[in-house]
C-alpha positions in Angstrom: 0.0 0.0 0.0 1.4 3.4 -1.0 0.8 6.6 1.0 1.3 10.2 0.0 4.3 12.0 1.5 3.3 14.1 4.5 4.4 17.8 4.6 7.3 17.2 7.0 8.7 14.6 4.6 8.2 16.8 1.6 10.1 19.6 3.3 13.1 17.4 4.1 13.2 15.5 0.8 12.0 18.2 -1.6 15.5 19.4 -2.5 17.0 16.1 -3.5 17.5 15.9 -7.3 17.6 12.8 -9.5 21.3 13.3 -10.6 20.8 12.9 -14.3 17.3 14.3 -14.7 18.2 17.2 -12.4 14.6 17.3 -11.2 13.5 16.8 -7.5 12.6 13.1 -6.7 9.3 14.2 -5.3 8.2 15.8 -8.5 9.0 12.6 -10.4 7.1 10.4 -7.9 10.3 8.5 -7.2 9.8 8.6 -3.4 6.8 6.7 -1.9 5.8 5.8 1.6 4.9 2.0 1.6 3.8 -0.4 4.4 6.1 -3.2 5.2 4.8 -6.7 6.2 4.9 -5.7 9.8 2.7 -2.6 9.2 5.6 -0.2 9.5 6.1 2.6 7.1 9.1 2.5 4.8 10.3 5.0 2.2 10.6 3.5 -1.2 13.2 5.1 -3.6 12.4 4.2 -7.2 15.6 4.0 -9.3 15.8 4.1 -13.1 16.0 0.9 -14.9 18.7 -0.3 -15.2 20.0 1.1 -11.9 22.5 3.9 -12.6 26.0 4.0 -11.1 24.9 6.6 -8.6 22.0 4.6 -7.1 23.8 3.9 -3.8 24.9 7.5 -3.3 21.3 8.7 -4.0 19.9 6.2 -1.4 22.5 7.5 1.1 21.5 11.1 0.5 17.8 10.2 1.0 18.6 8.3 4.2 20.7 11.2 5.6 17.8 13.6 4.9 15.4 11.4 6.8 17.7 11.2 9.8 17.0 14.8 10.6 13.3 14.0 11.2 11.4 13.2 14.4 11.0 9.5 13.6 13.3 7.1 11.7 12.1 5.4 8.5 13.9 2.8 6.6 14.7 3.5 3.0 14.4 0.7 0.4 15.5 1.1 -3.2 13.7 -0.7 -6.0 14.2 -0.6 -9.7 11.3 1.1 -11.5 8.6 -1.2 -12.9 7.2 -0.5 -16.4 4.3 1.3 -14.8 6.6 3.4 -12.7 8.7 4.3 -15.7 5.6 5.5 -17.5 4.7 7.6 -14.4 8.2 9.2 -14.4 7.9 9.8 -18.2 4.6 11.5 -17.6 6.1 13.6 -14.8 8.9 14.7 -17.2 6.3 16.0 -19.7 4.7 18.0 -16.9 8.0 19.4 -15.8 8.8 20.6 -19.4 5.4 22.2 -19.9 3.0 22.3 -22.8 5.2 24.5 -25.1 8.0 21.9 -25.0 5.6 19.0 -25.6 4.1 20.9 -28.6 7.5 21.5 -30.1 8.4 17.8 -29.9 5.2 16.9 -31.7 6.3 19.2 -34.5 9.9 17.7 -34.4 11.3 21.0 -33.1 13.8 21.4 -30.2 12.1 22.3 -26.9 15.0 24.6 -26.1 13.8 26.8 -28.9 10.1 26.6 -27.9 8.1 29.7 -27.1 9.0 31.0 -23.6 12.2 28.9 -23.3 14.9 30.7 -21.3 17.7 28.7 -22.8 20.5 30.5 -24.4 21.9 28.3 -27.2 25.6 29.1 -27.8 27.4 27.4 -30.6 31.2 27.3 -30.3 32.7 27.4 -33.8 36.1 27.3 -35.5 37.3 27.4 -39.0 39.8 24.6 -38.5 40.5 21.8 -36.2 43.3 21.8 -33.6 42.5 25.2 -32.0 41.2 23.6 -28.8 37.5 24.3 -29.5 36.3 21.2 -27.5 38.4 22.1 -24.5 36.9 25.6 -24.6 33.4 24.1 -24.8 33.8 21.7 -21.9 35.5 24.2 -19.5 33.1 27.0 -20.4 30.2 24.7 -19.7 31.7 23.6 -16.3 32.5 27.2 -15.4 28.9 28.2 -16.1 27.5 25.3 -14.1 29.8 26.3 -11.3 28.3 29.7 -11.3 24.9 28.2 -10.5 23.4 27.8 -14.0 21.7 24.7 -15.5 23.9 23.8 -18.4 23.9 21.2 -21.2 26.5 20.5 -23.8 25.8 18.9 -27.2 28.8 17.3 -28.9 27.7 18.1 -32.4 31.2 17.2 -33.7 29.8 13.9 -34.9 33.0 12.7 -36.7 35.4 13.9 -34.0 33.4 13.4 -30.7 35.5 13.9 -27.6 33.3 15.6 -25.0 32.2 12.6 -22.9 35.8 11.6 -22.2 36.8 15.2 -21.3 33.9 15.3 -18.8 34.8 11.9 -17.4 31.4 10.4 -18.3 31.4 6.6 -18.9 27.8 5.6 -18.5 25.3 5.6 -21.3 22.2 7.8 -21.6 19.1 6.3 -20.0 15.8 5.8 -21.9 12.5 6.7 -20.3 9.5 6.4 -22.5 10.6 8.1 -25.8 13.1 10.4 -24.1 16.9 9.9 -23.9 18.3 11.2 -20.6 21.7 12.7 -20.9 24.2 11.7 -18.3 25.7 14.5 -16.1 29.3 15.3 -15.4 30.4 18.2 -13.2 26.9 19.5 -13.2 26.7 19.5 -17.1 24.2 17.4 -19.0 26.0 15.8 -22.0 24.8 14.2 -25.3 27.3 12.9 -27.8 27.7 10.3 -30.6 30.4 9.0 -28.4 27.8 7.3 -26.2 26.6 5.1 -29.2 29.8 4.0 -30.9 33.1 2.6 -29.7 35.8 5.2 -29.2 37.9 3.8 -32.1 34.9 3.5 -34.5 34.8 6.0 -37.3 31.4 7.6 -38.1 31.1 7.4 -41.9 27.9 9.2 -42.7 26.5 11.4 -45.4 24.6 14.7 -44.7 21.1 13.3 -44.3 22.2 10.9 -41.5 24.0 13.7 -39.7 20.8 15.8 -40.0 18.7 13.0 -38.5 21.1 12.4 -35.6 21.2 16.1 -34.7 17.4 16.2 -34.8 17.2 13.3 -32.3 19.8 14.8 -30.0 17.8 18.1 -29.9 14.2 16.8 -30.0 14.3 13.3 -28.3 16.6 14.3 -25.4 15.3 15.5 -22.1 17.4 18.6 -21.7 15.2 20.0 -18.9 15.0 23.7 -18.0 18.5 24.8 -19.2 20.0 28.2 -18.8 22.6 27.5 -21.4 23.0 24.8 -24.1 26.6 24.8 -25.3 27.1 23.2 -28.7 30.5 21.9 -29.7 30.3 22.4 -33.5 32.6 20.6 -35.9 35.3 22.7 -37.6 34.4 24.3 -41.0 31.1 25.2 -42.6 29.5 21.9 -43.6 26.3 19.9 -43.1 26.2 20.2 -39.3 26.4 24.0 -39.3 23.6 24.1 -41.9 21.4 21.8 -39.8 22.0 23.7 -36.6 21.1 26.9 -38.4 17.8 25.3 -39.3 17.0 23.6 -36.0 18.2 26.4 -33.7 17.6 29.7 -35.4 18.1 31.5 -32.0 21.6 30.3 -31.6 24.5 32.6 -30.7 27.9 31.9 -32.2 31.3 32.3 -30.5 34.3 31.8 -32.7 37.5 30.2 -31.4 40.8 30.9 -33.0 44.5 30.9 -32.2 46.7 34.0 -32.4 48.4 33.1 -35.7 47.1 34.9 -38.8 46.5 31.7 -40.8 44.1 30.4 -38.1 42.4 33.8 -37.9 41.7 33.9 -41.6 40.1 30.4 -41.6 38.1 31.3 -38.5 36.7 34.3 -40.3 35.1 32.1 -42.9 33.3 30.2 -40.1 32.0 33.5 -38.7 30.8 34.7 -42.1 29.1 31.4 -42.7 27.2 31.8 -39.5 26.1 35.3 -40.5 24.8 33.9 -43.9 22.7 31.6 -41.8 21.4 34.7 -39.9 23.0 33.5 -36.7 24.5 36.3 -34.6 28.3 36.2 -34.0 28.7 37.4 -30.4 32.4 37.3 -29.8 35.8 35.8 -30.4 37.8 33.6 -28.1 41.6 33.5 -28.6 42.8 30.1 -27.4 46.5 29.1 -26.8 47.2 32.8 -26.6 50.4 32.6 -24.7 52.5 30.5 -22.4 53.8 31.7 -19.0 57.1 30.1 -18.2 58.5 29.2 -14.8 60.4 32.5 -15.0 57.1 34.4 -15.2 57.9 35.5 -18.8 55.1 35.4 -21.4 56.0 33.4 -24.5 53.7 34.0 -27.6 54.3 30.6 -29.2 51.7 30.9 -31.9 52.3 34.6 -32.6 50.0 37.4 -31.4 47.1 39.5 -32.4 45.0 37.0 -34.3 42.0 37.1 -31.9 42.0 40.9 -31.7 42.2 41.3 -35.4 39.3 38.8 -36.0 37.2 40.6 -33.4 37.9 43.9 -35.1 37.0 42.5 -38.6 33.7 41.1 -37.3 32.9 44.1 -35.1 32.5 41.9 -32.0 34.3 41.8 -28.6 37.4 39.7 -27.9 35.9 37.8 -24.9 39.0 36.0 -23.7 42.7 35.3 -24.3 43.1 31.8 -22.9 46.6 30.6 -22.1 48.5 27.5 -23.0 48.3 25.5 -19.8 49.4 21.9 -19.3 46.7 21.6 -16.6 44.0 22.2 -19.2 45.4 19.4 -21.4 45.8 17.0 -18.4 42.3 17.7 -17.2 40.8 16.8 -20.6 42.8 13.6 -20.8 41.7 12.3 -17.4 38.1 13.6 -17.5 38.6 16.3 -14.8 38.2 19.7 -16.5 40.5 22.3 -15.2 37.5 24.6 -14.6 36.2 22.0 -12.1 39.5 21.7 -10.3 39.7 25.3 -9.4 42.2 25.9 -12.1 39.9 27.8 -14.4 42.7 29.2 -16.7 40.5 32.2 -17.7 37.3 30.2 -18.1 35.6 31.8 -15.1 36.2 35.2 -16.6 34.8 34.0 -20.0 31.7 32.6 -18.3 31.1 35.9 -16.6 31.6 37.8 -19.9 28.9 35.7 -21.5 26.6 36.3 -18.6 27.2 40.0 -18.7 26.5 40.3 -22.5 23.1 38.7 -22.2 21.2 37.0 -25.0 21.3 38.4 -28.5 18.6 40.9 -29.5 16.5 39.8 -32.4 15.1 42.2 -35.0 12.3 41.5 -37.4 12.5 43.4 -40.6 8.7 43.6 -41.0 8.4 45.6 -37.8 9.4 49.2 -38.7 8.4 52.6 -37.5 7.1 54.7 -40.4 
């Protein structure tokens, strides 16, 4: 027999989130008071099916919250039944709201639905090797560390790397028709890397890429995000075109290195975004300089490329990120430097993006005459 949670229990348990869904357990009906065979009340914690790696830690958190109450209650964890999974799926629809549900029916991304507060920020580069994915991951972690709800979409389908850099090894969960992105360092993540082996090449033509991106944007429960960071592939190919179609409210940040050759290639990426009517909001100069043990600054890749690109595009230079071995090491072991208190300029970059606010949109048909 299941009973409703009394107000005292709701108060103590209401702040506990399901780690991947980032929604309170009580809103998902994943906490239920049940009677044991001896007539005593127990608290049943429903876990996703199959049970995620964090199930034991979640049970411990619930148990600790109960310990502060006037009477002890035993916590028992059970894997969700088919009916309970349907109940959770229904709760997720309620959490997202009617606008998101309507967008999904039209095969449109809920993050772009009417009333969505999500800022979609595409991180672009003209060429590979400029550290774009490192910038994406550390920026996302820095924003999450500042109290925001953040997701990252690894749209670099051929060169996926984000899950490894976030240290995420578990696969996305499936609840109803929704994929649940796993979370690392407070950042929801979706990537092709969850569906193919690390050494398996993705050999796809444009239509298959288009369909995969549609599923990642429409069939994934992103929740109530403040920011969706998109790691775009280098260049101006099919993925950029698809994202321009699916996410017309995207803002674009361009990553370059200081050298003139990289700056010229990055300029093409920015101009392609503008052709798709996506606002380019700023430039990030990565690998700007190296600070030696003697405190001297060494400009290994030259200087001025970021500032020159920003001037050409008439946008601000948001950051000059240094060459730092800790950033590389963090990406290799799945502990981003921004999460380890070694932000390397990413905290300032996150604040700059906050301060600039979302892009203003102008409709040509609305004119004062």
